[in-house]
C-alpha positions in Angstrom: 0.2 -97.9 57.4 3.8 -96.9 57.2 5.6 -99.0 54.5 9.3 -99.2 53.8 10.6 -100.6 50.5 14.2 -101.7 50.3 15.5 -102.1 46.7 19.1 -103.2 47.3 22.6 -102.0 46.2 22.4 -102.4 42.5 20.0 -100.1 40.6 18.7 -96.6 41.2 15.1 -95.6 41.9 13.5 -94.0 39.9 14.9 -96.4 37.3 17.1 -94.3 35.2 19.5 -97.1 34.3 16.9 -99.8 33.6 15.6 -102.6 35.9 12.0 -103.8 36.0 12.1 -104.4 39.8 12.9 -100.8 40.9 10.4 -99.6 38.3 7.5 -101.7 39.5 8.1 -100.9 43.2 8.1 -97.3 42.3 4.8 -97.7 40.7 3.3 -99.9 43.6 4.6 -97.2 46.2 2.7 -94.5 44.4 -0.4 -96.6 44.4 0.0 -97.2 48.2 0.3 -93.5 48.8 -2.8 -92.9 46.7 -4.6 -95.2 49.1 -3.5 -93.0 52.1 -0.4 -94.9 53.3 3.0 -93.4 54.1 5.7 -94.9 51.9 9.6 -94.6 51.9 11.7 -96.2 49.2 15.3 -97.0 50.7 17.7 -97.2 47.7 21.2 -96.7 46.4 22.7 -93.3 45.9 23.1 -92.3 42.3 24.6 -89.3 40.5 22.2 -86.4 40.2 19.7 -88.0 42.6 19.6 -86.3 46.0 20.1 -88.2 49.3 16.5 -87.5 50.1 13.4 -86.3 48.1 9.8 -86.7 47.7 8.3 -87.8 44.3 4.6 -88.2 43.8 4.1 -88.5 47.6 6.8 -91.2 47.9 9.8 -90.4 50.2 13.1 -91.5 48.7 16.1 -92.0 51.0 19.5 -93.0 49.4 22.8 -94.2 50.6 25.8 -96.2 49.2 25.4 -98.7 46.5 27.5 -100.8 44.2 27.8 -101.7 40.4 26.8 -105.2 39.7 29.3 -107.6 38.2 29.2 -111.0 36.4 30.8 -112.7 39.5 28.0 -114.0 41.7 30.4 -114.5 44.7 31.9 -111.0 44.6 28.4 -109.6 44.2 27.1 -111.5 47.2 30.1 -110.0 49.3 29.1 -106.5 48.1 25.4 -107.2 48.9 26.4 -108.5 52.4 28.4 -105.3 52.9 25.4 -103.2 51.8 23.1 -105.0 54.1 25.3 -104.6 57.1 25.5 -100.9 56.4 21.8 -100.6 55.8 20.1 -102.4 58.5 20.9 -100.0 61.3 19.5 -97.3 59.2 16.1 -98.9 58.6 13.3 -96.6 59.8 10.3 -97.6 62.0 7.4 -98.9 59.9 4.6 -101.4 59.9 5.8 -103.2 56.8 9.3 -103.7 55.4 9.4 -104.9 51.8 12.7 -106.3 50.7 14.1 -107.3 47.4 17.6 -108.3 48.5 19.6 -111.5 49.4 21.1 -110.6 52.7 19.0 -107.8 54.3 16.2 -110.1 55.4 18.6 -112.0 57.8 19.4 -108.8 59.6 16.2 -106.8 59.3 14.4 -109.4 61.6 16.8 -108.4 64.4 15.2 -104.9 64.3 11.6 -105.2 65.7 10.7 -101.5 65.0 10.9 -102.1 61.2 7.6 -103.9 61.3 6.6 -107.1 59.5 9.4 -108.1 57.2 8.3 -109.4 53.8 10.3 -110.6 50.8 9.5 -110.0 47.2 10.7 -113.3 45.7 11.4 -112.3 42.2 14.3 -114.8 41.6 14.8 -118.6 41.9 16.0 -119.5 45.4 19.7 -120.5 45.6 19.8 -122.2 48.9 19.4 -119.3 51.1 15.7 -119.6 52.4 16.6 -121.5 55.6 18.3 -118.1 56.5 14.8 -116.3 56.4 13.2 -118.3 59.2 11.9 -115.2 61.0 10.5 -113.5 57.9 6.8 -112.8 58.2 5.7 -113.2 54.5 7.2 -114.5 51.2 5.6 -113.1 48.0 6.5 -115.3 45.0 6.0 -113.5 41.6 5.0 -116.7 40.0 3.9 -120.3 40.8 7.2 -121.6 39.4 9.0 -119.5 42.1 6.4 -120.6 44.7 7.2 -124.2 43.9 10.9 -123.8 44.0 10.8 -122.1 47.3 8.7 -124.8 48.9 11.0 -127.4 47.5 13.9 -125.8 49.0 12.3 -124.6 52.3 9.0 -126.3 53.1 8.5 -124.3 56.4 7.7 -121.3 54.2 4.3 -122.9 53.2 2.1 -121.0 55.7 3.8 -117.7 54.9 4.0 -118.0 51.2 1.6 -116.4 48.6 1.9 -115.6 44.8 1.5 -111.9 43.9 2.6 -111.5 40.3 4.6 -108.5 38.9 2.4 -105.6 37.7 2.5 -103.7 34.3 1.8 -100.1 33.9 -1.3 -100.2 31.6 -1.4 -96.4 31.7 1.8 -96.5 29.6 1.7 -99.8 27.9 -1.5 -100.0 25.8 -2.4 -101.0 22.3 -2.2 -98.5 19.4 -5.2 -96.2 19.3 -5.0 -96.0 15.5 -4.7 -98.9 13.0 -1.1 -99.7 12.2 0.0 -98.5 8.7 1.6 -101.4 7.0 5.1 -100.6 5.7 5.8 -103.7 3.9 7.6 -105.3 6.9 6.5 -107.6 9.6 8.4 -106.4 12.7 9.3 -109.1 15.3 10.5 -107.4 18.6 12.7 -108.6 21.4 13.1 -106.4 24.5 15.4 -107.5 27.3 19.0 -108.2 28.2 21.1 -109.4 25.3 22.6 -112.4 27.0 23.1 -116.0 26.2 20.6 -117.2 28.8 17.9 -115.1 27.0 18.3 -117.1 23.9 19.1 -114.3 21.3 21.5 -116.6 19.3 18.5 -119.1 19.1 16.2 -116.3 18.0 18.8 -115.2 15.2 19.0 -118.9 13.9 15.2 -119.1 13.9 15.0 -115.7 12.1 17.5 -116.9 9.4 15.2 -119.8 8.6 12.1 -117.6 8.6 13.6 -115.0 6.3 14.0 -117.6 3.6 10.4 -118.2 3.9 9.0 -114.6 4.3 11.5 -112.1 3.0 9.5 -109.2 4.3 10.2 -109.9 8.0 12.5 -107.7 10.3 13.8 -108.5 13.7 14.4 -105.6 16.2 16.4 -106.4 19.3 16.3 -103.7 22.1 18.3 -104.1 25.2 21.7 -103.9 27.0 24.8 -105.8 25.9 27.2 -104.3 28.5 28.0 -106.7 31.2 27.5 -104.1 34.0 23.9 -103.8 32.7 23.3 -107.5 32.7 24.2 -108.2 29.1 26.4 -110.8 27.6 29.5 -108.6 26.8 31.5 -108.0 23.7 32.3 -111.6 22.8 28.6 -112.5 22.8 27.8 -109.5 20.7 30.5 -110.6 18.2 28.9 -114.0 17.9 25.5 -112.5 17.3 27.0 -110.1 14.6 28.3 -113.0 12.7 24.9 -114.6 12.6 23.1 -111.5 11.3 25.2 -110.9 8.2 22.7 -110.6 5.3 19.7 -110.5 7.7 17.2 -107.7 8.3 18.2 -107.3 12.0 18.5 -104.1 14.0 20.2 -103.9 17.4 18.9 -100.9 19.4 20.5 -99.5 22.7 18.4 -100.1 25.8 15.5 -97.7 26.2 15.0 -96.6 29.7 12.2 -94.1 29.1 9.2 -96.2 29.5 7.0 -94.1 27.2 9.6 -94.4 24.3 9.7 -98.1 25.1 5.9 -98.5 24.9 6.1 -96.8 21.6 8.5 -99.3 20.3 6.2 -102.2 21.4 3.4 -100.4 19.5 5.3 -100.1 16.4 5.9 -104.0 16.2 3.7 -106.8 14.9 4.8 -109.7 17.1 7.0 -110.2 20.2 9.4 -113.0 20.8 11.1 -113.8 24.1 13.1 -117.1 23.7 14.6 -117.2 27.2 16.6 -120.3 28.0 16.9 -119.5 31.7 15.4 -122.4 33.4 16.4 -121.3 36.8 16.7 -117.5 36.1 13.3 -116.5 34.5 11.0 -115.9 37.4 8.0 -114.1 35.7 8.8 -112.2 32.5 7.8 -108.5 32.6 8.7 -107.9 29.1 6.2 -110.4 27.6 3.5 -108.9 29.8 4.4 -105.4 28.6 4.1 -106.6 25.1 0.7 -108.2 25.7 -0.5 -104.9 27.3 0.7 -103.1 24.2 -1.4 -105.4 22.0 1.4 -107.8 20.8 1.1 -111.5 20.8 4.0 -113.0 22.5 5.9 -116.1 21.4 7.9 -117.5 24.3 10.0 -120.5 25.3 8.2 -123.2 27.4 9.1 -122.0 30.9 6.6 -122.5 33.5 6.6 -119.0 34.7 5.1 -117.7 31.5 2.1 -120.0 31.8 0.8 -117.8 34.7 -0.3 -115.2 32.2 0.0 -116.7 28.7 -2.5 -119.2 27.3 -1.2 -121.3 24.4 -3.1 -120.3 21.2 -5.4 -117.8 23.0 -3.1 -115.0 24.2 0.3 -116.4 23.0 2.4 -119.2 21.7 4.9 -121.5 23.2 7.8 -123.3 21.6 9.9 -126.2 22.7 13.2 -124.6 23.5 14.6 -127.9 24.9 14.3 -129.6 21.6 17.4 -130.6 19.5 16.0 -128.5 16.7 14.7 -125.7 18.8 15.6 -123.0 16.2 13.3 -124.8 13.7 10.6 -125.1 16.4 10.7 -121.4 17.0 10.8 -120.5 13.3 7.8 -122.7 12.7 5.9 -121.0 15.5 6.9 -117.5 14.2 5.7 -118.6 10.7 2.3 -119.6 12.1 1.8 -116.4 14.0 2.6 -114.3 10.9 0.7 -116.3 8.4 -2.6 -116.2 10.2 -3.3 -112.4 10.5 -6.9 -112.8 11.4 -6.3 -115.1 14.2 -3.2 -113.0 15.3 -5.5 -109.9 15.6 -8.0 -111.7 17.8 -5.2 -113.1 20.0 -3.7 -109.6 20.3 -7.1 -108.4 21.7 -7.3 -111.2 24.2 -3.6 -110.6 25.2 -4.2 -106.9 25.9 -7.3 -107.8 27.9 -5.4 -110.3 30.0 -2.7 -107.9 30.8 -5.3 -105.5 32.4 -5.6 -108.1 35.3 -2.1 -107.2 36.1 -2.3 -103.4 36.4 -0.7 -101.4 39.2 -4.0 -100.7 41.0 -4.9 -104.4 41.0 -1.6 -105.6 42.2 -1.3 -103.0 44.9 -4.7 -104.0 46.1 -3.4 -107.7 46.5 -0.6 -106.6 48.8 -2.7 -104.1 50.8 -5.5 -106.6 51.3 -3.0 -109.1 52.7 -1.3 -106.6 55.1 -4.6 -105.2 56.3 -6.0 -108.7 56.7 -8.3 -109.1 53.8 -8.4 -112.1 51.3 -6.6 -112.3 48.1 -8.2 -113.5 44.9 -5.5 -113.7 42.2 -6.1 -113.7 38.4 -3.7 -116.5 37.9 
């Protein structure tokens, strides 16, 4: 097959500036090529990346692009501009995969682009009625699937769940036993933004530190608004909370091998997202599981596709009036029971293997070629 993958105007591919979606589609594209298919990734221009090149058998074609802002209406206008510029350039193909708001509307006007399919990696925002001619919708979680059907019931016969993958060749448990250095390291990886609940995590960690002084919290991710962070004012709020606490803020790590090593150096992973209509799957908790970490996450539906309470991770009630105490209690439980934590880490790493690139690529190819899908959810 000839497969085109359109990644939108915001982030470069390969992902030199972060972004789990560009990274995962790069990995899937390489798996498609390994199966004998011809793949082109259509993405934004970026300094030091040529307009066209071939990497690991995948053809990259780049043009235009915009920096993302915090104003959704301005970003929608920029995305519309990019879609209007892009759709006449779309190459002939059998399949066109799109992760973008506006392009599906115009791509269906070009019959030579092949079947138009949408990677539904975000909660719908009222736009799905615009996609009446799209051939297939791939929701990354059951939560996204239910939200799409609630908004646009005619999608039912064209909608399937295919989860995000994790690169288990890079994210894997330590090969040697960890050397205890007197600290229990709790790790967070992701955007440092209010909707991710970092302030809640710091409140919970403050309570936990009074019970277990040896704990350390390590927070890795972007704070800059143009990288999806909460900006300087939010950072100031967080810094006021960490005074006297063993908390380390680390710049975002875009090298996935270095990021995987950061996971392997930790003892627990916490992802306290508050984004009820923003968290679609949760790549970071899955990467943590693949690296042998037990995840502690908020009670969002999307996480239940791959985390089993008390078996491969823990949930806490983020909607509670005393959510910080709920989170602190859950962290204390996980740290205090080292034997159970070790067994859960083994199960977590094993569960993550179901989501490797090879398997997820097979789900897509089977559907495109006409096979059946058997999902591990």
